[in-house]
Structures are given as structure tokens and as C-alpha cells.
C-alpha positions as CSV (number, residue, x, y, z in Angstrom):
1,M,-14.1,-118.9,-28.5
2,T,-12.9,-117.1,-25.4
3,T,-15.2,-114.4,-24.0
4,I,-13.6,-111.2,-22.7
5,D,-15.2,-109.2,-19.9
6,K,-16.2,-105.9,-21.6
7,H,-15.3,-104.2,-18.3
8,V,-11.8,-105.8,-18.0
9,F,-10.0,-102.6,-18.8
10,E,-12.0,-100.5,-16.4
11,K,-11.4,-103.0,-13.7
12,A,-7.7,-103.1,-14.4
13,F,-7.6,-99.3,-14.3
14,R,-9.4,-99.1,-11.0
15,A,-7.1,-101.8,-9.5
16,T,-4.0,-99.9,-10.6
17,T,-5.2,-96.6,-9.2
18,H,-6.6,-98.0,-5.9
19,P,-4.2,-95.9,-3.8
20,L,-5.7,-92.8,-5.2
21,R,-9.2,-93.8,-4.5
22,L,-11.5,-92.8,-1.7
23,M,-13.0,-94.9,1.1
24,P,-16.7,-94.7,1.8
25,D,-18.1,-91.9,4.0
26,F,-21.4,-93.8,4.5
27,I,-22.7,-97.4,4.2
28,I,-26.3,-98.5,3.9
29,I,-26.0,-101.7,5.9
30,G,-29.6,-103.0,5.7
31,T,-32.1,-104.4,5.8
32,M,-32.5,-106.5,2.7
33,R,-35.9,-105.8,1.0
34,G,-36.2,-102.6,3.0
35,G,-35.7,-100.1,0.3
36,T,-31.9,-99.9,0.2
37,T,-31.7,-100.0,-3.6
38,S,-34.1,-97.1,-4.0
39,L,-32.4,-95.0,-1.3
40,Y,-28.9,-95.6,-2.7
41,S,-30.2,-94.7,-6.2
42,Y,-31.7,-91.5,-5.0
43,L,-28.5,-90.6,-3.1
44,T,-26.2,-91.2,-6.0
45,E,-28.2,-88.9,-8.2
46,H,-27.0,-86.1,-6.1
47,P,-24.0,-84.2,-7.7
48,N,-22.1,-84.2,-4.5
49,I,-22.2,-88.0,-3.9
50,G,-20.1,-90.3,-6.0
51,P,-21.4,-93.9,-6.5
52,A,-19.4,-97.0,-6.0
53,Y,-18.6,-99.1,-9.0
54,M,-21.5,-101.4,-8.0
55,K,-24.2,-100.7,-5.5
56,E,-23.8,-103.9,-3.4
57,V,-20.0,-104.2,-3.0
58,H,-20.3,-107.0,-0.4
59,F,-16.7,-106.6,0.7
60,F,-17.2,-107.0,4.4
61,D,-19.4,-110.1,4.1
62,V,-18.6,-112.1,0.9
63,Y,-15.5,-110.7,-0.7
64,F,-13.4,-109.8,2.3
65,S,-10.6,-112.1,1.2
66,K,-10.0,-109.9,-1.9
67,G,-8.2,-107.4,0.3
68,L,-8.5,-103.7,1.1
69,H,-7.0,-102.7,-2.2
70,W,-9.9,-104.4,-4.1
71,Y,-12.4,-102.6,-1.9
72,R,-10.8,-99.2,-2.4
73,A,-10.8,-99.8,-6.2
74,Q,-14.6,-99.7,-6.2
75,F,-14.9,-96.0,-5.3
76,P,-14.3,-92.7,-7.0
77,S,-10.8,-91.1,-7.2
78,S,-9.5,-88.5,-4.8
79,V,-9.0,-86.3,-7.9
80,Q,-12.8,-86.1,-8.3
81,K,-13.1,-85.1,-4.7
82,Y,-10.4,-82.5,-5.0
83,Y,-12.0,-80.9,-8.0
84,T,-15.5,-80.8,-6.4
85,E,-14.2,-79.4,-3.1
86,R,-11.5,-77.1,-4.3
87,V,-12.8,-75.9,-7.7
88,Q,-16.6,-76.2,-7.3
89,K,-16.4,-75.4,-3.6
90,Q,-18.8,-78.1,-2.7
91,N,-18.6,-81.1,-0.4
92,F,-18.0,-84.5,-2.0
93,I,-18.6,-87.9,-0.4
94,T,-19.1,-91.5,-1.6
95,G,-20.6,-94.6,-0.1
96,E,-22.1,-98.1,-0.8
97,A,-25.1,-100.2,0.1
98,S,-24.7,-103.9,1.0
99,P,-27.8,-105.0,3.0
100,Y,-26.3,-108.3,4.0
101,Y,-23.8,-106.4,6.3
102,L,-26.5,-105.9,8.9
103,F,-27.1,-109.6,9.4
104,H,-23.6,-111.0,8.7
105,P,-21.8,-112.0,11.9
106,H,-18.4,-110.7,10.9
107,A,-19.3,-107.5,9.0
108,P,-19.7,-105.2,12.0
109,K,-16.2,-105.8,13.5
110,R,-14.6,-105.7,10.1
111,I,-16.1,-102.3,9.3
112,A,-15.3,-101.0,12.8
113,K,-11.6,-101.9,12.2
114,T,-11.4,-100.6,8.7
115,L,-13.8,-97.6,8.8
116,P,-14.2,-96.5,12.4
117,Q,-15.7,-93.1,11.5
118,V,-18.1,-94.2,8.7
119,K,-21.7,-93.2,8.9
120,L,-24.2,-96.2,9.0
121,I,-27.7,-96.1,7.6
122,M,-30.4,-98.6,8.2
123,L,-33.9,-99.0,6.8
124,L,-36.0,-101.3,9.0
125,R,-39.2,-102.8,7.5
126,N,-42.1,-104.6,9.1
127,P,-40.4,-108.1,9.5
128,V,-43.4,-110.0,8.4
129,N,-43.6,-108.1,5.1
130,R,-39.8,-108.2,4.8
131,A,-39.6,-112.0,5.1
132,Y,-42.4,-112.5,2.5
133,S,-40.8,-110.1,0.1
134,H,-37.4,-111.8,0.7
135,Y,-38.8,-115.2,-0.2
136,Y,-40.3,-114.1,-3.5
137,H,-37.1,-112.3,-4.3
138,E,-35.1,-115.5,-3.9
139,V,-37.7,-117.4,-6.0
140,A,-37.4,-114.8,-8.8
141,G,-33.6,-115.0,-8.6
142,G,-33.6,-118.8,-8.9
143,H,-32.1,-119.4,-5.5
144,E,-35.2,-120.7,-3.7
145,K,-36.7,-124.1,-4.9
146,I,-39.1,-124.7,-2.1
147,G,-42.6,-124.2,-3.5
148,T,-44.4,-122.2,-0.8
149,F,-43.4,-119.5,1.7
150,E,-44.9,-121.5,4.6
151,E,-42.7,-124.5,3.7
152,A,-39.6,-122.3,3.4
153,I,-39.9,-120.7,6.8
154,A,-40.7,-124.1,8.3
155,C,-37.3,-125.3,7.0
156,E,-35.4,-122.2,7.9
157,E,-33.9,-123.3,11.2
158,E,-32.7,-126.5,9.7
159,R,-31.2,-124.7,6.7
160,I,-29.3,-122.0,8.5
161,A,-28.5,-123.1,12.1
162,K,-25.4,-125.2,11.2
163,E,-24.4,-122.5,8.7
164,A,-24.4,-119.9,11.4
165,E,-22.2,-122.1,13.6
166,L,-19.7,-122.6,10.7
167,L,-19.6,-118.8,10.0
168,A,-18.9,-118.2,13.7
169,K,-16.0,-120.7,13.8
170,N,-14.5,-119.7,10.4
171,E,-14.3,-116.1,9.3
172,Q,-13.4,-117.2,5.7
173,Y,-16.5,-119.4,5.3
174,I,-19.1,-118.1,2.8
175,S,-22.6,-119.5,3.5
176,Y,-25.1,-119.6,0.6
177,N,-28.0,-120.7,2.9
178,H,-27.3,-118.0,5.5
179,R,-27.3,-115.3,2.8
180,H,-30.4,-116.5,0.9
181,F,-32.7,-118.3,3.2
182,S,-32.7,-116.3,6.4
183,Y,-36.2,-115.1,6.1
184,L,-37.2,-114.8,9.7
185,A,-33.8,-114.5,11.4
186,R,-33.1,-111.2,9.5
187,G,-36.3,-109.7,11.0
188,I,-35.0,-109.9,14.6
189,Y,-33.5,-106.5,14.3
190,V,-32.7,-105.8,17.9
191,D,-30.1,-108.5,18.2
192,Q,-28.3,-107.3,15.1
193,L,-28.5,-103.7,16.1
194,K,-26.9,-104.3,19.5
195,V,-23.9,-105.9,17.9
196,W,-23.4,-102.7,15.8
197,M,-24.1,-100.3,18.6
198,N,-21.4,-102.0,20.7
199,L,-18.8,-101.2,18.1
200,F,-19.7,-97.7,16.9
201,P,-20.7,-94.4,18.6
202,K,-24.5,-94.1,18.5
203,E,-24.3,-90.7,16.7
204,Q,-22.9,-92.5,13.6
205,F,-26.2,-94.3,13.0
206,L,-29.3,-93.2,11.2
207,I,-32.3,-95.6,11.5
208,L,-35.3,-95.1,9.3
209,K,-38.6,-97.0,9.1
210,S,-39.0,-98.4,5.6
211,E,-42.7,-97.8,5.5
212,D,-42.1,-94.1,6.3
213,F,-39.5,-93.9,3.5
214,Y,-41.9,-95.5,1.0
215,A,-44.7,-93.1,2.0
216,D,-42.6,-89.9,1.7
217,P,-39.3,-90.5,-0.2
218,A,-38.5,-86.8,-0.2
219,A,-38.6,-86.5,3.6
220,G,-36.6,-89.7,4.1
221,L,-34.0,-88.6,1.5
222,K,-33.7,-85.2,3.2
223,Q,-33.0,-86.9,6.5
224,V,-30.2,-89.0,5.0
225,L,-28.7,-86.0,3.2
226,D,-28.7,-84.0,6.5
227,F,-27.1,-87.0,8.2
228,V,-24.2,-87.3,5.7
229,N,-23.8,-83.5,5.6
230,V,-24.7,-82.9,2.0
231,P,-27.1,-80.1,0.9
232,D,-30.6,-81.1,-0.2
233,L,-30.4,-79.6,-3.7
234,S,-33.6,-79.6,-5.8
235,L,-35.3,-82.5,-4.1
236,K,-38.2,-83.9,-6.0
237,A,-41.3,-83.0,-4.1
238,Q,-43.9,-85.5,-5.2
239,K,-43.9,-89.2,-4.2
240,E,-44.7,-90.2,-7.8
241,E,-41.4,-88.7,-9.0
242,Y,-39.4,-91.3,-7.0
243,E,-39.4,-94.7,-8.7
244,Q,-39.2,-97.7,-6.4
245,L,-36.4,-100.0,-7.6
246,N,-35.9,-103.7,-7.2
247,T,-39.5,-104.4,-6.3
248,T,-41.5,-107.6,-6.4
249,T,-45.3,-108.1,-6.5
250,P,-46.0,-111.3,-4.5
251,P,-49.5,-112.7,-4.1
252,R,-51.5,-111.8,-1.0
253,M,-50.1,-113.5,2.1
254,N,-52.3,-116.2,3.8
255,P,-54.0,-114.4,6.7
256,A,-53.3,-117.3,9.0
257,T,-49.6,-117.1,8.1
258,R,-49.5,-113.3,8.7
259,K,-51.2,-113.8,12.1
260,R,-48.7,-116.5,13.1
261,L,-45.7,-114.4,12.1
262,S,-47.0,-111.3,13.7
263,E,-47.2,-113.2,17.0
264,Y,-43.7,-114.6,16.4
265,F,-42.1,-111.2,15.9
266,E,-44.2,-109.4,18.6
267,P,-41.7,-110.0,21.5
268,H,-38.7,-109.2,19.3
269,N,-40.3,-106.0,18.1
270,S,-41.1,-105.1,21.7
271,R,-37.5,-105.5,22.6
272,L,-36.5,-103.4,19.6
273,Y,-38.8,-100.5,20.6
274,K,-37.5,-100.5,24.1
275,Y,-33.9,-100.6,22.9
276,L,-34.5,-97.7,20.4
277,K,-36.1,-95.7,23.2
278,Y,-33.1,-96.2,25.3
279,I,-30.8,-95.2,22.4
280,R,-32.8,-92.0,21.9
281,L,-32.5,-91.1,25.6
282,A,-28.8,-91.8,25.6
283,L,-28.3,-89.7,22.5
284,R,-30.3,-86.8,24.0
285,D,-28.3,-87.0,27.3
286,M,-25.0,-87.1,25.4
287,H,-25.9,-84.1,23.3
288,M,-27.0,-82.1,26.4
289,E,-23.6,-82.7,27.9
290,Q,-21.5,-81.7,24.9
291,I,-19.9,-78.2,24.8
292,T,-21.0,-76.5,21.7
293,V,-18.7,-73.7,20.4
294,T,-19.7,-71.7,17.3
295,L,-16.6,-70.5,15.3
296,P,-16.5,-66.7,15.8
297,K,-15.2,-64.4,13.1
298,R,-13.3,-62.4,15.7
299,A,-12.3,-63.2,19.2
300,E,-14.3,-60.2,20.6
301,E,-17.5,-61.8,19.2
302,V,-17.3,-64.4,22.0
303,S,-19.4,-63.1,24.9
304,A,-18.4,-63.4,28.5
305,S,-21.2,-65.9,29.0
306,A,-20.0,-68.2,26.3
307,A,-19.5,-71.8,27.4
308,K,-15.8,-72.5,27.9
309,K,-13.5,-74.7,29.8
310,V,-10.0,-73.7,31.0
311,V,-7.4,-76.3,31.6
312,S,-3.7,-76.2,32.6
313,L,-1.1,-78.9,32.5
314,H,2.6,-78.3,33.1
315,G,2.2,-74.7,32.2
316,V,0.2,-75.3,29.1
317,V,-3.1,-73.4,29.3
318,S,-6.0,-73.5,26.9
319,T,-9.7,-72.9,26.7
320,S,-12.4,-74.4,24.5
321,I,-13.0,-71.0,22.8
322,I,-11.4,-70.6,19.4
323,R,-9.6,-67.3,18.8
324,E,-9.4,-66.5,15.1
325,P,-6.3,-64.6,13.9
326,S,-6.5,-61.9,11.3
327,M,-6.9,-62.4,7.5
328,I,-3.3,-61.0,7.1
329,Y,-2.1,-64.0,9.1
330,Y,-4.0,-66.5,6.9
331,A,-2.7,-64.9,3.7
332,S,0.8,-64.8,5.0
333,K,0.8,-68.3,6.3
334,R,-0.6,-69.6,3.0
335,L,2.2,-67.8,1.1
336,I,4.8,-69.2,3.4
337,D,3.4,-72.7,3.1
338,I,3.4,-72.8,-0.7
339,S,6.8,-71.0,-1.1
340,L,8.7,-73.2,1.4
341,S,7.1,-76.3,0.0
342,L,8.2,-75.6,-3.5
343,L,11.7,-74.5,-2.4
344,G,12.0,-77.7,-0.3
345,I,11.0,-80.0,-3.2
346,L,13.5,-78.4,-5.5
347,V,16.4,-78.4,-3.0
348,L,15.7,-81.9,-1.7
349,L,14.8,-83.5,-5.0
350,P,18.1,-85.5,-5.2
351,V,17.7,-86.7,-1.6
352,L,14.1,-87.6,-2.2
353,L,15.1,-89.8,-5.2
354,I,17.8,-91.5,-3.1
355,I,15.2,-92.2,-0.4
356,A,12.8,-93.6,-3.0
357,A,15.5,-96.0,-4.4
358,C,16.4,-97.1,-0.9
359,I,12.8,-98.0,0.0
360,K,12.4,-99.9,-3.2
361,L,15.6,-101.8,-2.8
362,D,14.9,-102.6,0.9
363,D,11.8,-104.8,0.5
364,G,10.5,-104.3,-3.0
365,G,7.3,-102.9,-1.7
366,P,5.5,-99.6,-2.7
367,I,7.6,-96.5,-2.4
368,L,4.7,-94.2,-1.5
369,H,1.9,-94.5,1.1
370,F,-1.5,-92.8,0.8
371,R,-3.3,-92.2,4.0
372,E,-6.7,-90.5,4.4
373,I,-6.5,-87.6,6.9
374,I,-9.2,-85.6,8.6
375,G,-8.5,-82.0,7.8
376,Q,-9.9,-78.6,8.6
377,R,-13.6,-78.6,9.6
378,G,-13.7,-82.4,9.2
379,R,-12.9,-82.5,5.5
380,R,-11.1,-85.6,4.4
381,F,-8.1,-85.7,2.1
382,F,-5.2,-88.0,1.1
383,A,-1.7,-87.4,2.4
384,L,1.2,-88.7,0.3
385,K,4.4,-89.8,2.1
386,F,7.3,-92.1,1.7
387,R,6.5,-95.5,3.0
388,T,8.4,-96.1,6.2
389,M,6.2,-99.0,7.3
390,R,5.8,-102.6,6.2
391,P,4.7,-103.3,2.6
392,D,1.2,-104.4,3.7
393,A,0.6,-101.1,5.6
394,D,-3.0,-100.6,4.4
395,E,-4.0,-104.1,5.6
396,Y,-2.1,-103.7,8.8
397,L,-3.7,-100.4,9.7
398,A,-7.1,-101.9,8.8
399,K,-6.5,-104.6,11.5
400,H,-5.2,-102.1,14.0
401,P,-7.7,-99.2,13.8
402,E,-6.4,-97.8,17.1
403,L,-3.4,-96.5,15.2
404,M,-5.7,-94.3,13.1
405,R,-8.2,-93.2,15.7
406,E,-6.5,-89.9,16.6
407,L,-9.5,-87.5,16.5
408,P,-11.8,-89.3,19.0
409,R,-9.0,-89.1,21.6
410,Y,-9.3,-85.3,21.5
411,G,-12.7,-85.6,23.1
412,E,-14.3,-82.2,23.6
413,W,-11.3,-80.5,22.0
414,A,-11.9,-82.2,18.6
415,H,-14.0,-79.2,17.4
416,K,-11.2,-76.8,18.2
417,R,-8.6,-79.1,16.7
418,L,-10.5,-79.2,13.4
419,S,-10.6,-75.4,13.2
420,V,-7.0,-75.4,11.7
421,R,-5.3,-77.2,8.9
422,P,-3.2,-80.2,9.8
423,G,0.6,-79.8,9.3
424,I,3.8,-81.9,9.1
425,T,5.1,-80.6,12.5
426,G,3.8,-78.7,15.5
427,L,4.4,-77.5,19.0
428,W,4.3,-80.9,20.7
429,Q,6.6,-82.5,18.1
430,I,9.4,-80.1,19.2
431,S,8.5,-80.2,22.9
432,G,9.6,-83.7,23.9
433,R,7.6,-85.8,21.4
434,Q,8.6,-89.1,22.9
435,H,8.5,-88.1,26.5
436,I,5.0,-86.5,26.9
437,S,1.6,-88.0,27.4
438,Y,-1.2,-88.0,24.9
439,D,-3.1,-85.5,27.0
440,E,-0.1,-83.2,26.9
441,R,0.1,-83.5,23.2
442,V,-3.6,-82.4,22.9
443,L,-3.0,-79.4,25.1
444,F,0.1,-78.3,23.2
445,D,-2.1,-78.4,20.0
446,M,-4.7,-76.2,21.8
447,R,-2.0,-73.8,22.9
448,Y,-0.7,-73.5,19.4
449,I,-4.2,-72.6,18.2
450,D,-4.5,-70.0,20.8
451,S,-1.2,-68.3,20.1
452,R,-0.6,-69.0,16.4
453,S,1.2,-66.4,14.3
454,C,3.6,-66.2,11.4
455,I,6.6,-65.8,13.8
456,T,5.4,-68.8,15.8
457,D,5.1,-70.9,12.7
458,L,8.7,-70.0,11.5
459,A,10.1,-70.7,15.0
460,I,8.5,-74.1,15.0
461,L,9.9,-74.9,11.5
462,L,13.4,-73.8,12.6
463,K,13.1,-75.9,15.8
464,T,11.9,-78.9,13.8
465,L,15.1,-78.7,11.6
466,K,17.2,-78.6,14.8
467,V,15.4,-81.6,16.3
468,F,15.7,-83.5,13.1
469,I,19.5,-82.9,12.7
470,I,20.6,-83.4,16.3
471,H,17.8,-85.7,17.5
472,T,17.0,-83.8,20.6
473,G,13.7,-82.6,22.0
474,A,11.6,-85.1,19.9
């Protein structure tokens, strides 16, 4: 008799709706046996954090060949995010926890290409205790057949050295031994951390000590919630209220083994402490150099002593100060946006249908393309557009993240850029789009923010139509 997966319909639904699903805002990347299961469970109990379909998705290490559409299908829908943020007026994020990512040789660069702005969380445990717990976890799971911990670590180099070479040569290779029997190698945190730090900005990392998290789960959870920008609503106060998950209770370690492993890890831990001290200093210096601008309610609230920078390029002048227009402007602009959008859809509906048919007939690929955009004040949302790119656009963009890394190129102006809603056109698009540098584009955006008004918006819209029809100025 054929057995049917009871979740087959849910999986089919998720796969079908993958373009409408979110990508993770945070990933707990390790370490294995460091408390990742407990932390992820505590996080996903929060009403503003949507869990993945499974805690350990393992896309960037084991299931990368399944493709980005499979990965996206593991997360909540954009409808849920829209309802939480627009109706309930609360932030909504999602994430996953796959502790093999930290150690896997290809996971860091894969994540950097696919999710360059994701926040990365690490729990680092005493490597001696981690290795011992790891061994008994593999025994309990039926993976480890060697009878003692001492024998297993003695065989580790022989079991995983060649596997590491195969993994390095072939990105598609899946190594059973590397994943299950790397007891000591996973505890050399500094080498793993350097790989990740070379690919992501340091401010995208939160590194916690597992022992501190075990001792005070509430404090550790609060740190993580602050890091992912979610309010710490009704945190449990007592340690006893936090159940530790996925735990093992191994016998007491042989004192001689503990002494030997402590000596083995001592130089690696020393390198780790020095590196983390360097990272903290670098972060402190970076934060000291940043220009911090608080969004004022009115322009006159900005004092003469406020930090600012004035720049000029080809007649475009802007400052780092954000000048907020009146509430009448915001109400009028919103009314214009909605009215013209509805009118445009009705008038252009026949043309839109013809365009959709042409796209489908051209290559048979999807008609629409969903792209995640960073909106006002850093909120993410999905933009829906006709696909003018290749059919495998999602996978292509994942391999070419530089095409999506717009915001970091704004540098110190990013804060000001995020003070307004993104739109379909703008000042630089009608001011020589193809013939101006990226720096000039940024400054045109800054100039628009400084001088925005309903008249300016209507003028830009009319100029956009002219540019579109006669193909000049773009």
C-alpha cells in the first residue's frame, strides 16, 4: 500500500505560492549544540516573528540544489506581513536556524549572494562541552557507531579531512561525515568567524555566549529581539519559565580528556578572544564616525549645531538634514498616488493584458516578477512588476547580488533616503538617467527629498510621460 505524505498538500500550496513568500530577516547560523533550538523556539513564540516551515531549513548547506523557489516556500507569506504591519501597525519578520551554516565551507558566500542584508546570530559554546554534547547527540540519533568519545575524536581527522577537500572542490557534494563527525573542528570558531566577517558588515552580526544564554535566557532573548528590531513584549522573567530544548544528558567527561581538550582549544580560544576584541574596537570606531540624524517633526526643530554635511555636484546641492514637509503635503500626495494609480490601471488595462500575453508567448516563463524592496524607514515589501528579465530572474539575481545592493551604495545618505516612500520614477530618472553617475543619482534623490511638494511630484510624472514617449532625457 502506498503511503502518502500527510503534509503533501501543504507543501504543494507553499511551492505554488513561493513568489508571494518572504525571505528571512535573520538566520541563526550556529553553533550546533549551542542552544540554537531553544533560542529559535523562544523567538518564534513572539507574535511579530513568523517561523519557517521547519526550524532547520538547511538550504545553504544541504539542499542548495533545490533552488531559491524551494527556499522561499519555507517562509510565511507577504500577506501575513502586510496584515501585521498595515492593520495591526506592528513590525513583522521571519527567520530560520540551521547551525551547520557556520561550519559549512560554502554557506557563507551563498548567503552573502542571496541575502546580503540578513542579520546573523551566533551562539558560541565552550568548545570542549560542545564537542562532548555533539558526540552524544550523534549517538542518540543513530549516526555515531564508535563506542567512546575518546575514540571518536581520535578518528575525526581521518574521517573528515578528505571530506573537507571534496567539499572544497565540488560545491554540489554533500558530506555525511563532515556534517556529523566534526566534533573538534567545529569548536575552532575563530577560523569560521573570519570567513563570515569577510563577507558581511560587522554590524550584521550578534554573537552570544551560550553559557550566558543558558544562565539568563530572558536577557539573551532581549538582546536578540533588540538586534532584529522587534519589541520585547511580555518577556518571561524567570529562568525556570524557559524550557531548554533538544538537550542531552551525557555521563561526566573523563577529567583527563577534559584537560587534554582544554589544552587543545586554548590557542584557538586565545585567537578568538583577540579577534573579537578587534571586532568590538572596529565597531566602536565605525559608530563614532557615523553621522546620526534624528528625524525631526519640523525643519525648525533642527538646531544650528546639528551634525550635517553639505555637498554640491553639477548644481545639485543637499545636506544630511531631513526637512519634513507639512501634513497637508502627505495627505495630498497619498490622495494623488491612489487616484492616479486606480485611473492608470483602468485606462491601461487592455494594454497591460497585451503586454502579459506577449511576455508569455515570448519565452513561456512567468508573466510577473516579485522583488523584495526596502521601503520607508527600512520596512521591506514586495513589488509586483511585469517580468522584463530572463525566466530564471530570481536565481540570476541570487548569483549577482550586486544588482540588488542599492542601499549600501548610498553610504551616509541611506538614512535620509529611507525617510521617504520609494516610487516608480524620480528626479534622476528624468534628468539623464543613462548619462549620469551613481553619485549624481544619489544627490538627485537627496535634492528631491529637500524640495518635494505636490507640484514637484506632478511635474516629475508629466516629465516621465514625455521621456517615455519620445525617449529623451532618460
